[in-house]
N, C-alpha and C positions, 0 to 999 in steps of 0.2 A: 593358508596363512590365517591365523585367528584375528579377530577384531576386538577392540575394547568394548565393553558394555557402555551404552550411551550414558553420558554424564559429563562432569566438569573435571578437567585434568590440567596438570602442568606437563608440558612436553619437554623432557630433559634429554639433552644430547648424550649419547653413549660415552663419548670421549670428554673428560673433564678439561677445565682450563689448565694452563701451564702451572698454575698455583694449586691445582687439585680441587678447585671449586666446581660445583655442578653448574652447567650452562643450560639455560632454559630459553626456548623460542619465545621471543618478545614481539608483540604487535606495537608498531610505532605510529599508528594513524593511517587512515585511508590514503592510498597512493604511495606510501613509503614502504621500503623493504623491511621484511622481518629480520631480526638480528638474534644472535645468541648472546645473552647477557647473564651475569651472575644471578643465581636464583634469589628472588626476593619474595615471590608468591603474590605480588600485587595483581590487580585486575588485568594489566597488560600482558601478564604471563599465564593467565588462566584461559583455557580453551574448552568450549562445549563441543562434544562429539555426539552427533545424532545420526540415525539411519534414515535413508530414503524409504519410501513405501515399498520398494522392490526387495527390501531386507538384505540386499547384497552390497549395496553401496552406502558409504558413510560420507558425511560432510563435517567440516570443522569451522566453527564460528568463534571469533575472539569475544571473550566475555565483556570486554570494554566497548565493543561495537557490534551488538547483536543483529543489526540489519545487514551485516556483511558476511561473506564466506571467503575463506582463504583457499587459494590454489597455488600449487607449486609443482614442479616436475623435474 
């Protein structure tokens, strides 16, 4: 599987909303669940993807909270 080049991205869900709008992963603050919301492009929907020094593993940081990392499984 390929990885994106490190940078800032909007992470858009493959399936659109029932109205056909793009749904984007949104950061709602520390301790709160991520949500899928209509694409606005604001900072809560922008994600920085970086590589660890092993060059095999990436991590995702919400642009609006650069001291945090996101994890999901």
